[in-house]
TORVO-545827 format. One line per field, with one value per residue: residue number from 1; residue in three letters; x, y, z of N, C-alpha, C, O in turn. Coordinates in steps of 0.05 Angstrom, whole numbers, plus 5000, padded with zeros to 4 digits. Example, Ala and Ser with C-alpha at 12.3 -4.5 7.8 and 13.67 -1.06 7.14 Angstrom:
BEGIN
num: c(1|2);
residu: c(ALA|SER);
npx: c(5264|5257);
npy: c(4886|4955);
npz: c(5156|5142);
capx: c(5246|5273);
capy: c(4910|4979);
capz: c(5156|5143);
cpx: c(5264|5258);
cpy: c(4934|5001);
cpz: c(5156|5157);
opx: c(5285|5268);
opy: c(4934|5023);
opz: c(5169|5161);
This chain:
BEGIN
num: c(1|2|3|4|5|6|7|8|9|10|11|12|13|14|15|16|17|18|19|20|21|22|23|24|25|26|27|28|29|30|31|32|33|34|35|36|37|38|39|40|41|42|43|44|45|46|47|48|49|50|51|52|53|54|55|56|57|58|59|60|61|62|63|64|65|66|67|68|69|70|71|72|73|74|75|76|77|78|79|80|81|82|83|84|85|86|87|88|89|90|91|92|93|94|95|96|97|98|99|100|101|102|103|104|105|106|107|108|109|110|111|112|113|114|115|116|117|118|119|120|121|122|123|124|125|126|127|128|129|130|131|132|133|134|135|136|137|138|139|140|141|142|143|144|145|146|147|148|149|150|151|152|153|154|155|156|157|158|159|160|161|162|163|164|165|166|167|168|169|170|171|172|173|174|175|176|177|178|179|180|181|182|183|184|185|186|187|188|189|190|191|192|193|194|195|196|197|198|199|200|201|202|203|204|205|206|207|208|209|210|211|212|213|214|215|216|217|218|219|220|221|222|223|224|225|226|227|228|229|230|231|232|233|234|235|236|237|238|239|240|241|242|243|244|245|246|247|248|249|250|251|252|253|254|255|256|257|258|259|260|261|262|263|264|265|266|267|268|269|270|271|272|273|274|275|276|277|278|279|280|281|282|283|284|285|286|287|288|289|290|291);
residu: c(ILE|LYS|ILE|ILE|ASN|ASN|TYR|GLU|TYR|LYS|LYS|LEU|PHE|LEU|PRO|ASP|VAL|THR|GLU|HIS|ASN|LEU|PHE|ASN|GLU|SER|LYS|ILE|GLN|VAL|TYR|ARG|ILE|GLU|ASN|TYR|LEU|ARG|SER|ILE|LEU|MET|PRO|VAL|ILE|PRO|TYR|ARG|THR|THR|PHE|ASN|PHE|LEU|ILE|PHE|VAL|THR|LYS|GLY|THR|LEU|THR|GLN|HIS|LEU|GLU|SER|GLY|SER|TYR|THR|LEU|ALA|GLU|ASN|GLN|VAL|ILE|ASN|VAL|LYS|GLN|GLY|ASN|ILE|THR|ALA|THR|LEU|ALA|ILE|SER|ASP|ASP|ALA|GLU|GLY|PHE|PHE|ILE|VAL|TYR|GLU|ASN|GLU|ILE|VAL|THR|ASP|ILE|GLU|LEU|GLY|ILE|ASN|ASP|ILE|ARG|PHE|PHE|ASN|SER|HIS|PRO|PHE|THR|PRO|LEU|SER|GLU|HIS|VAL|SER|VAL|TRP|ILE|GLN|LYS|MET|LEU|GLU|LEU|LEU|ASP|GLU|GLU|LEU|PHE|THR|GLU|GLY|LYS|VAL|MET|GLU|ILE|CYS|VAL|SER|MET|LEU|GLN|CYS|VAL|LEU|LEU|LYS|ILE|ILE|LYS|THR|ASP|TYR|GLU|VAL|LYS|ALA|PRO|MET|SER|ARG|GLN|LEU|ASP|ILE|ALA|PHE|ARG|PHE|ARG|GLU|PHE|VAL|GLN|LYS|PHE|HIS|THR|ASP|HIS|LYS|ASN|VAL|LEU|PHE|TYR|ALA|ASN|LEU|LEU|HIS|ILE|SER|GLU|ASN|TYR|LEU|ASN|LYS|CYS|VAL|LYS|GLU|ALA|THR|ASN|LYS|PRO|PRO|LYS|GLN|TRP|ILE|ASN|GLU|ILE|SER|ILE|LEU|HIS|SER|GLN|ILE|LEU|LEU|GLN|ASP|ALA|THR|ARG|ASP|ILE|ALA|GLY|ILE|ALA|PHE|GLU|MET|LYS|TYR|LYS|SER|PRO|SER|TYR|PHE|THR|ARG|LEU|PHE|LYS|LYS|VAL|THR|GLY|TYR|SER|PRO|SER|ASP|TYR|ARG|LYS|HIS|LYS|PHE|LEU|SER|ASP);
npx: c(5149|5078|5059|5001|4945|4889|4842|4855|4867|4814|4793|4824|4820|4772|4713|4661|4653|4620|4593|4597|4636|4677|4693|4704|4746|4765|4814|4817|4788|4737|4720|4678|4701|4667|4634|4666|4716|4708|4693|4739|4786|4819|4878|4913|4957|5021|5031|5049|5026|5003|4984|4967|4944|4902|4886|4836|4818|4756|4730|4734|4782|4838|4890|4948|5000|5063|5116|5172|5144|5083|5022|4971|4914|4872|4814|4814|4863|4911|4938|4983|4993|5043|5052|5082|5102|5107|5056|4998|4932|4923|4887|4820|4771|4704|4673|4695|4701|4705|4751|4774|4819|4832|4887|4911|4983|4994|4960|4991|5030|4996|4977|5015|5048|5091|5147|5126|5117|5163|5162|5116|5127|5167|5144|5126|5090|5050|5000|4976|4918|4895|4832|4805|4830|4819|4760|4758|4783|4749|4701|4720|4728|4680|4652|4687|4673|4619|4625|4653|4611|4578|4533|4565|4613|4670|4733|4778|4763|4759|4810|4830|4808|4830|4880|4879|4869|4915|4955|4942|4949|5006|5022|5010|5043|5092|5097|5126|5177|5246|5272|5278|5324|5391|5391|5334|5329|5363|5337|5285|5300|5323|5274|5248|5282|5277|5226|5231|5273|5263|5248|5291|5333|5345|5382|5414|5459|5465|5428|5456|5501|5481|5469|5516|5538|5559|5539|5527|5517|5471|5435|5431|5411|5361|5333|5334|5300|5251|5237|5245|5287|5327|5324|5274|5239|5251|5234|5177|5155|5166|5134|5085|5079|5075|5026|4990|5000|4980|4925|4910|4878|4893|4949|4998|5024|5077|5100|5094|5130|5178|5177|5180|5234|5249|5284|5263|5197|5179|5210|5190|5135|5141|5162|5125|5081|5106|5107|5053|5017|4988|4993|5009|4966|4927|4919|4900|4850|4826|4823|4793|4744|4730|4722);
npy: c(5204|5212|5216|5195|5200|5166|5193|5225|5184|5162|5207|5215|5170|5142|5160|5151|5143|5140|5193|5177|5138|5167|5204|5171|5159|5120|5078|5028|5002|4970|4948|4923|4897|4892|4934|4979|4983|4970|5016|5043|5093|5084|5095|5080|5122|5108|5107|5125|5106|5132|5096|5025|4971|4916|4867|4822|4774|4741|4725|4728|4772|4815|4861|4883|4932|4929|4958|4937|4898|4865|4835|4787|4774|4720|4681|4668|4691|4734|4802|4844|4910|4946|5009|5064|5033|5030|5032|5011|5003|4959|4932|4905|4857|4853|4821|4819|4803|4810|4835|4897|4922|4975|4996|5034|5055|5055|5014|4967|4971|4975|4922|4889|4847|4816|4772|4759|4807|4828|4788|4798|4846|4826|4789|4756|4798|4777|4724|4661|4626|4569|4533|4525|4563|4612|4611|4616|4667|4699|4697|4716|4771|4789|4789|4828|4872|4877|4891|4940|4972|4975|5006|5042|5012|4974|4988|4961|4908|4906|4914|4867|4830|4840|4832|4775|4759|4779|4750|4698|4702|4710|4664|4627|4643|4633|4580|4551|4568|4582|4588|4649|4692|4720|4772|4790|4778|4820|4863|4860|4866|4915|4946|4938|4963|5017|5028|5035|5073|5118|5172|5197|5183|5191|5179|5136|5110|5103|5060|5021|5016|4997|4946|4924|4926|4952|5017|5018|4961|4956|4988|4959|4912|4922|4948|4907|4869|4897|4932|4988|5039|5046|5096|5116|5082|5101|5154|5145|5114|5147|5194|5171|5162|5214|5228|5202|5239|5287|5281|5299|5350|5394|5401|5440|5444|5459|5447|5393|5379|5392|5360|5309|5314|5339|5384|5434|5464|5472|5437|5392|5394|5393|5340|5308|5319|5296|5243|5230|5259|5298|5362|5375|5405|5401|5348|5343|5371|5339|5289|5298|5315|5265|5232);
npz: c(4723|4741|4810|4844|4883|4914|4906|4859|4824|4813|4790|4742|4712|4714|4691|4702|4756|4816|4859|4914|4911|4893|4930|4970|5022|5056|5093|5073|5018|4978|4915|4861|4803|4756|4765|4771|4747|4691|4659|4650|4629|4566|4527|4590|4622|4645|4716|4782|4848|4913|4943|4959|4918|4902|4852|4839|4798|4781|4737|4665|4636|4652|4637|4665|4666|4700|4731|4692|4662|4638|4660|4649|4677|4690|4709|4781|4794|4815|4826|4861|4872|4895|4934|4901|4858|4786|4741|4703|4676|4620|4590|4591|4594|4566|4596|4649|4716|4788|4841|4864|4907|4950|4991|5040|5054|5107|5129|5121|5159|5206|5207|5222|5201|5217|5208|5158|5136|5109|5070|5047|5018|4985|4957|4896|4851|4819|4829|4819|4839|4874|4863|4912|4947|4922|4926|4980|4989|4959|4989|5036|5023|5005|5054|5077|5045|5060|5114|5109|5092|5131|5179|5231|5226|5245|5245|5258|5250|5194|5181|5202|5170|5121|5127|5134|5084|5056|5081|5066|5012|5009|5035|4995|4955|4977|4988|4952|4955|4975|5043|5081|5055|5070|5055|5059|5114|5135|5118|5142|5195|5191|5183|5233|5267|5251|5261|5317|5325|5288|5301|5327|5295|5228|5187|5141|5150|5208|5221|5190|5217|5269|5249|5235|5183|5123|5096|5042|5033|5062|5035|4987|5002|5026|4983|4945|4973|4980|4943|4952|4976|5032|5055|5036|5064|5118|5116|5104|5146|5188|5172|5173|5227|5245|5222|5257|5301|5278|5278|5327|5343|5376|5371|5345|5274|5266|5317|5318|5277|5299|5342|5317|5304|5257|5215|5200|5200|5146|5116|5136|5118|5062|5054|5076|5040|4994|5009|5022|4987|5003|5038|5108|5133|5099|5100|5153|5155|5115|5140|5185|5161|5132|5172);
capx: c(5122|5062|5050|4975|4933|4868|4824|4866|4865|4789|4786|4837|4815|4743|4694|4633|4653|4600|4603|4602|4664|4698|4699|4710|4778|4771|4838|4811|4765|4731|4702|4673|4716|4648|4620|4684|4739|4703|4692|4767|4794|4840|4901|4919|4985|5032|5032|5053|5008|5010|4969|4974|4921|4901|4865|4832|4798|4741|4719|4744|4813|4850|4919|4961|5029|5074|5146|5181|5130|5058|5010|4945|4900|4848|4803|4831|4891|4910|4960|4984|5011|5051|5056|5106|5105|5101|5035|4977|4914|4927|4863|4799|4753|4676|4659|4714|4688|4726|4754|4794|4818|4854|4893|4933|5005|4991|4950|5014|5043|4976|4967|5038|5051|5115|5166|5112|5113|5182|5153|5097|5139|5185|5130|5119|5065|5026|4998|4955|4908|4880|4801|4799|4838|4802|4739|4762|4787|4725|4682|4730|4728|4653|4650|4701|4656|4598|4632|4659|4586|4557|4533|4580|4633|4692|4756|4796|4753|4764|4842|4837|4800|4848|4906|4875|4872|4941|4971|4935|4965|5032|5028|5008|5068|5120|5095|5146|5201|5267|5274|5288|5353|5406|5379|5311|5329|5372|5314|5263|5311|5323|5249|5240|5298|5267|5201|5239|5289|5261|5249|5318|5355|5336|5401|5416|5486|5457|5417|5479|5519|5466|5465|5543|5542|5565|5515|5521|5504|5443|5422|5428|5394|5333|5324|5329|5280|5227|5236|5248|5314|5322|5316|5246|5226|5254|5214|5148|5151|5165|5114|5062|5075|5068|4997|4978|5000|4963|4898|4903|4872|4907|4976|5007|5041|5108|5106|5095|5152|5202|5173|5188|5261|5253|5303|5245|5171|5174|5221|5169|5114|5152|5169|5096|5066|5116|5098|5023|5003|4973|5003|5000|4943|4906|4911|4885|4825|4814|4816|4769|4720|4725|4711);
capy: c(5192|5224|5201|5201|5191|5151|5211|5230|5159|5161|5227|5215|5143|5131|5183|5144|5135|5152|5210|5165|5125|5187|5216|5150|5161|5100|5069|5002|5004|4945|4952|4903|4902|4898|4961|4999|4987|4966|5042|5057|5105|5072|5081|5090|5133|5096|5126|5115|5114|5135|5074|4996|4960|4888|4862|4795|4764|4714|4719|4746|4777|4840|4862|4905|4938|4933|4963|4933|4878|4865|4809|4785|4761|4706|4669|4658|4702|4759|4820|4862|4930|4963|5038|5071|5018|5042|5013|5022|4980|4961|4920|4892|4844|4861|4803|4818|4805|4807|4853|4917|4927|4995|5001|5056|5043|5051|4988|4949|4976|4967|4895|4877|4819|4803|4763|4758|4836|4831|4769|4813|4865|4814|4769|4762|4813|4757|4699|4644|4616|4545|4539|4527|4588|4630|4613|4627|4695|4712|4697|4737|4799|4795|4797|4854|4893|4883|4904|4968|4986|4973|5029|5035|4992|4972|4988|4941|4885|4907|4909|4841|4812|4847|4817|4747|4757|4785|4729|4672|4704|4708|4636|4614|4651|4625|4551|4533|4587|4579|4599|4675|4698|4741|4800|4791|4781|4843|4884|4857|4875|4944|4958|4935|4984|5042|5034|5042|5099|5140|5201|5211|5176|5188|5172|5106|5100|5098|5032|5003|5011|4975|4918|4916|4924|4976|5030|5007|4935|4957|4998|4935|4889|4933|4955|4881|4856|4910|4950|5011|5042|5049|5124|5119|5071|5118|5175|5139|5107|5174|5210|5152|5169|5240|5228|5199|5263|5307|5274|5313|5382|5412|5403|5455|5429|5467|5434|5364|5378|5392|5337|5288|5320|5350|5408|5456|5458|5473|5414|5372|5397|5383|5310|5297|5319|5278|5215|5223|5271|5321|5378|5366|5421|5387|5318|5346|5377|5318|5268|5305|5315|5241|5220);
capz: c(4721|4761|4834|4845|4905|4906|4892|4832|4807|4803|4773|4719|4696|4720|4687|4708|4782|4830|4877|4934|4908|4882|4956|4992|5030|5074|5085|5059|5001|4964|4893|4842|4776|4737|4769|4780|4725|4665|4644|4654|4600|4556|4540|4615|4622|4668|4737|4809|4870|4943|4961|4949|4908|4897|4834|4841|4779|4783|4710|4645|4638|4659|4635|4682|4668|4726|4726|4666|4647|4641|4669|4642|4699|4687|4731|4801|4791|4832|4825|4886|4865|4918|4932|4886|4829|4759|4737|4687|4665|4591|4575|4610|4578|4573|4616|4670|4743|4808|4863|4864|4935|4957|5019|5044|5064|5140|5137|5122|5187|5228|5211|5236|5188|5227|5189|5133|5128|5088|5050|5030|4998|4970|4944|4866|4847|4805|4840|4812|4863|4868|4865|4940|4959|4906|4937|5007|4988|4949|5009|5057|5009|5009|5082|5080|5033|5075|5140|5103|5084|5151|5195|5257|5221|5263|5227|5266|5241|5169|5180|5207|5147|5099|5138|5128|5057|5048|5090|5050|4986|5017|5042|4968|4939|4987|4993|4936|4954|4993|5067|5081|5052|5086|5047|5070|5144|5142|5111|5163|5220|5190|5187|5261|5282|5243|5278|5345|5327|5270|5311|5331|5271|5201|5169|5135|5166|5238|5218|5180|5241|5285|5236|5234|5157|5108|5085|5013|5033|5072|5014|4968|5017|5030|4956|4934|4987|4985|4920|4959|4986|5063|5063|5034|5085|5142|5110|5102|5175|5205|5164|5183|5257|5245|5216|5281|5317|5267|5284|5353|5332|5392|5366|5318|5254|5274|5341|5308|5259|5315|5359|5303|5299|5231|5215|5200|5190|5115|5105|5143|5103|5036|5054|5082|5014|4976|5018|5024|4968|5018|5058|5134|5141|5083|5113|5179|5144|5103|5159|5202|5143|5123|5193);
cpx: c(5105|5056|5022|4962|4905|4846|4830|4864|4838|4783|4795|4826|4784|4723|4666|4630|4631|4612|4610|4632|4686|4711|4707|4739|4780|4798|4839|4786|4761|4713|4701|4684|4692|4634|4639|4704|4733|4701|4718|4776|4819|4852|4906|4948|4994|5032|5042|5032|5017|4997|4976|4943|4924|4880|4861|4811|4784|4729|4729|4775|4819|4880|4930|4987|5041|5105|5153|5168|5100|5045|4980|4929|4876|4837|4819|4860|4890|4937|4962|5003|5017|5059|5079|5113|5096|5081|5015|4957|4913|4900|4843|4778|4723|4664|4675|4696|4713|4726|4777|4795|4843|4859|4916|4955|5007|4978|4969|5026|5018|4970|4989|5041|5076|5134|5153|5110|5138|5172|5133|5109|5157|5169|5124|5092|5039|5023|4973|4946|4892|4851|4797|4808|4823|4775|4738|4766|4763|4706|4691|4722|4698|4642|4664|4682|4632|4603|4637|4633|4564|4557|4547|4601|4656|4717|4777|4788|4760|4792|4846|4828|4822|4874|4903|4881|4901|4958|4964|4947|4993|5041|5029|5031|5091|5117|5119|5173|5219|5259|5283|5316|5365|5396|5353|5310|5341|5350|5291|5276|5314|5298|5245|5256|5287|5243|5207|5253|5286|5262|5272|5338|5341|5355|5405|5440|5482|5448|5440|5493|5507|5467|5494|5550|5546|5536|5506|5510|5477|5425|5412|5411|5364|5320|5316|5303|5251|5220|5237|5275|5307|5315|5287|5231|5226|5234|5185|5141|5148|5141|5085|5057|5068|5039|4982|4977|4982|4935|4887|4902|4887|4936|4980|5026|5071|5115|5109|5120|5174|5198|5184|5219|5267|5269|5285|5215|5163|5188|5201|5145|5121|5153|5139|5083|5079|5109|5068|5005|4988|4996|4993|4973|4920|4900|4896|4856|4810|4808|4795|4741|4712|4712|4684);
cpy: c(5204|5206|5212|5188|5181|5169|5216|5209|5159|5184|5225|5188|5136|5154|5177|5136|5150|5172|5196|5156|5145|5199|5199|5150|5142|5088|5040|5008|4979|4954|4927|4914|4909|4924|4985|5006|4983|4993|5056|5068|5096|5093|5093|5097|5122|5119|5110|5120|5115|5113|5044|4986|4931|4883|4832|4788|4741|4709|4736|4751|4805|4840|4886|4909|4941|4931|4957|4912|4884|4837|4810|4764|4749|4698|4659|4666|4729|4775|4840|4884|4947|4991|5045|5055|5033|5022|5025|4998|4985|4952|4908|4882|4851|4846|4802|4824|4802|4829|4871|4929|4950|4993|5015|5042|5039|5027|4966|4947|4968|4940|4878|4848|4806|4797|4762|4788|4838|4812|4785|4833|4852|4791|4776|4775|4796|4733|4683|4628|4590|4551|4544|4551|4612|4635|4625|4659|4710|4716|4719|4769|4809|4805|4825|4878|4898|4896|4936|4987|4985|4996|5026|5016|4995|4969|4966|4912|4883|4903|4880|4822|4817|4831|4787|4742|4760|4758|4704|4679|4701|4680|4620|4620|4638|4595|4538|4551|4577|4594|4629|4679|4717|4769|4806|4794|4808|4867|4883|4869|4906|4958|4959|4959|5012|5049|5043|5069|5119|5168|5211|5206|5172|5186|5143|5094|5091|5066|5014|4996|4989|4948|4910|4912|4953|4991|5023|4980|4938|4967|4975|4917|4898|4937|4927|4867|4868|4929|4979|5015|5048|5075|5129|5106|5088|5141|5169|5129|5130|5192|5195|5161|5196|5243|5223|5225|5286|5304|5286|5340|5402|5419|5420|5440|5436|5449|5404|5361|5376|5370|5312|5292|5328|5377|5433|5447|5457|5449|5389|5370|5386|5355|5297|5299|5300|5248|5210|5237|5296|5336|5371|5380|5408|5364|5321|5352|5353|5294|5274|5304|5285|5225|5229);
cpz: c(4745|4786|4842|4871|4895|4894|4864|4815|4797|4783|4745|4701|4697|4718|4698|4738|4798|4848|4904|4934|4906|4910|4978|5000|5054|5069|5075|5044|4980|4939|4877|4814|4758|4743|4773|4755|4696|4646|4647|4628|4590|4530|4566|4616|4648|4691|4762|4829|4895|4958|4942|4938|4901|4876|4834|4821|4780|4757|4692|4648|4642|4653|4651|4676|4696|4722|4700|4650|4649|4648|4660|4659|4687|4713|4754|4804|4804|4826|4848|4875|4891|4910|4917|4859|4808|4747|4717|4679|4636|4577|4596|4590|4586|4595|4642|4697|4765|4831|4857|4892|4938|4983|5023|5057|5095|5149|5140|5149|5211|5229|5222|5227|5201|5207|5161|5122|5105|5065|5030|5011|4980|4954|4914|4864|4836|4818|4830|4836|4855|4877|4893|4949|4948|4921|4964|5006|4981|4973|5033|5045|5008|5034|5087|5071|5051|5100|5132|5099|5110|5171|5222|5253|5238|5245|5233|5255|5209|5165|5183|5185|5125|5103|5132|5098|5046|5053|5075|5023|4989|5021|5011|4955|4949|4993|4974|4930|4977|5020|5062|5077|5072|5081|5059|5103|5151|5139|5133|5187|5218|5194|5220|5275|5274|5258|5305|5343|5305|5279|5313|5308|5246|5180|5168|5152|5195|5238|5208|5201|5260|5274|5232|5202|5145|5099|5058|5012|5044|5050|4991|4976|5016|5002|4941|4946|4985|4962|4925|4977|5017|5070|5056|5057|5113|5138|5114|5132|5191|5198|5174|5212|5262|5239|5239|5299|5306|5272|5312|5344|5352|5387|5340|5299|5258|5293|5333|5293|5280|5333|5346|5295|5271|5232|5216|5191|5161|5104|5110|5125|5071|5036|5061|5056|4996|4983|5015|5004|4979|5033|5086|5139|5123|5091|5136|5171|5134|5122|5178|5187|5139|5149|5203);
opx: c(5115|5050|5020|4968|4897|4833|4814|4859|4836|4769|4781|4825|4774|4716|4649|4610|4625|4636|4630|4649|4709|4735|4715|4755|4796|4807|4860|4765|4780|4692|4719|4676|4694|4622|4631|4708|4749|4708|4719|4774|4839|4836|4903|4964|4981|5034|5044|5020|5035|4999|4987|4922|4946|4858|4880|4788|4796|4718|4735|4790|4801|4895|4918|5001|5029|5118|5142|5177|5091|5057|4967|4930|4860|4846|4837|4878|4870|4958|4941|5026|5000|5068|5098|5128|5078|5087|5015|4966|4906|4892|4852|4769|4718|4647|4669|4682|4735|4705|4797|4777|4866|4841|4937|4951|5021|4981|4967|5031|5023|4958|4984|5037|5079|5138|5168|5101|5132|5175|5134|5099|5164|5181|5118|5072|5016|5044|4951|4963|4880|4844|4785|4792|4816|4767|4721|4753|4756|4695|4676|4712|4692|4626|4652|4677|4625|4587|4627|4634|4541|4578|4540|4609|4662|4722|4792|4805|4767|4799|4864|4839|4830|4885|4923|4895|4909|4971|4983|4957|5004|5064|5046|5041|5109|5136|5129|5187|5209|5242|5294|5331|5351|5392|5349|5294|5333|5348|5280|5262|5310|5298|5239|5245|5290|5239|5192|5246|5303|5274|5276|5356|5326|5348|5402|5439|5495|5459|5441|5498|5519|5467|5497|5568|5539|5515|5482|5495|5460|5403|5390|5396|5346|5297|5295|5287|5230|5200|5230|5283|5285|5301|5275|5212|5206|5218|5170|5120|5128|5129|5066|5034|5055|5026|4962|4956|4971|4921|4864|4922|4892|4947|4969|5042|5087|5135|5128|5133|5189|5219|5197|5229|5289|5265|5292|5210|5145|5178|5197|5135|5105|5145|5133|5072|5064|5105|5059|4982|4977|5016|4970|4957|4898|4877|4879|4839|4788|4788|4780|4720|4688|4695|4674);
opy: c(5206|5183|5236|5165|5187|5161|5213|5213|5154|5181|5231|5190|5124|5166|5194|5125|5173|5171|5205|5163|5141|5204|5208|5141|5148|5087|5029|5017|4970|4967|4910|4935|4930|4936|5008|5029|4989|4991|5081|5054|5098|5105|5117|5080|5123|5143|5085|5141|5100|5112|5042|4994|4922|4892|4817|4794|4719|4688|4759|4736|4820|4822|4908|4889|4954|4912|4971|4905|4904|4816|4830|4740|4763|4704|4644|4653|4743|4762|4853|4878|4959|4999|5030|5065|5050|4999|5050|4976|5006|4962|4902|4896|4855|4856|4784|4843|4793|4840|4862|4944|4946|4988|5011|5021|5021|5019|4949|4926|4956|4931|4856|4828|4783|4813|4763|4792|4850|4819|4786|4836|4864|4775|4799|4764|4800|4719|4693|4618|4588|4569|4564|4562|4630|4658|4642|4675|4730|4738|4734|4786|4833|4824|4843|4898|4921|4912|4955|5012|4991|5006|5007|5003|5017|4948|4956|4895|4862|4888|4869|4801|4798|4819|4774|4724|4746|4746|4688|4660|4688|4673|4604|4601|4631|4585|4516|4550|4565|4611|4633|4670|4729|4786|4829|4809|4819|4886|4904|4884|4921|4979|4980|4973|5031|5072|5059|5086|5137|5186|5233|5222|5153|5189|5127|5073|5072|5050|4991|4973|4969|4928|4886|4896|4973|4978|5022|4974|4922|4956|4975|4906|4883|4929|4925|4856|4855|4943|4995|4996|5053|5078|5146|5118|5089|5147|5185|5136|5133|5204|5208|5167|5201|5260|5238|5231|5302|5324|5284|5353|5424|5439|5415|5424|5418|5436|5392|5340|5356|5359|5296|5274|5324|5391|5452|5427|5443|5439|5371|5349|5371|5344|5276|5278|5287|5232|5189|5229|5311|5324|5362|5367|5405|5357|5304|5337|5346|5281|5256|5295|5280|5207|5218);
opz: c(4767|4782|4846|4877|4872|4875|4846|4791|4773|4763|4726|4677|4678|4739|4701|4746|4790|4853|4915|4951|4914|4912|4999|4984|5072|5046|5070|5054|4967|4944|4879|4804|4745|4724|4778|4746|4679|4623|4645|4607|4603|4516|4567|4612|4668|4687|4761|4825|4902|4982|4920|4949|4895|4880|4829|4826|4781|4754|4700|4661|4634|4661|4648|4680|4713|4713|4683|4628|4659|4641|4663|4654|4674|4735|4749|4814|4804|4820|4853|4868|4904|4888|4921|4842|4812|4742|4715|4674|4626|4556|4618|4572|4609|4611|4657|4700|4759|4838|4845|4901|4931|4999|5012|5069|5105|5172|5157|5161|5231|5248|5231|5242|5194|5188|5141|5099|5084|5042|5005|4989|4959|4939|4908|4875|4842|4820|4833|4852|4834|4893|4900|4964|4963|4926|4971|5021|4994|4976|5045|5060|5010|5036|5100|5084|5056|5109|5145|5101|5109|5180|5236|5272|5245|5233|5216|5251|5199|5146|5170|5181|5112|5085|5124|5089|5028|5036|5072|5012|4972|5013|5005|4942|4933|5004|4981|4910|4996|5020|5041|5093|5088|5099|5069|5115|5171|5154|5140|5200|5237|5207|5231|5291|5291|5268|5316|5359|5302|5267|5303|5302|5243|5157|5186|5164|5204|5252|5218|5206|5267|5289|5225|5196|5156|5097|5051|4994|5036|5045|4980|4961|5008|4998|4928|4931|4989|4963|4908|4991|5025|5089|5069|5068|5128|5156|5126|5141|5206|5216|5182|5220|5282|5252|5244|5310|5321|5272|5320|5336|5345|5397|5318|5309|5254|5290|5343|5297|5278|5340|5359|5281|5262|5251|5230|5178|5152|5083|5094|5118|5060|5015|5051|5049|4982|4965|5006|5002|4964|5041|5089|5151|5132|5091|5141|5179|5141|5117|5186|5197|5142|5146|5222);
């Protein structure tokens, strides 16, 4: 199943997308369903994305395939599709309205959800909202949309707004759930360790030893809690940090690869493209052009 980035998603499925939206590469993007998704080409072939997206329906219906099932969203319902999930839009009503929010994976790290970070990845993708919460989220998304299109926008403000929306959805999902399980606790502590040690330690066994559990049990806990194996988390977090280094034009790519303790620049390049959809050099060009 093809892994596509945000630009490829628009090119494949949205023939009427405007040039501005097609080339919009902001790490947070807000679109209205009525202006953005109604013209989507059907049937949509299932795909995986390099980004996360949230669909929030305020009117009409939208059916989204996700992993092994499908969900039909009606008024005041939301679905959160995480990076790497198999998904596809199956149907959308002519009167559908709401929001389609794209947010790159680095946002989840930027907003530092803390203990809610693992709850975010473990939360059920489909969440019905009360009318009060729905109105609150709609107002917040309207403010976020306004800030994103303000001249001289402050990205930190946009990230904070999205954080509020995600936390509100997490709280709604977890109000009726049990406290964090042992698997979630292990997965959360694993991610904290990876943030500290990913440069020098990219093997799963190192983290299993830190947690005093077997490598197989760590694999099982992290996969169940986040729908991603530990090795994928290590790769993604390490590549995310390399993206920060790549934004310094004085650093060469080979030097960054060795600084991040990859065995060779070619291996770093292959892994970077697998995670982000871009080669390091293309990412660097793309980043500077978009800024």
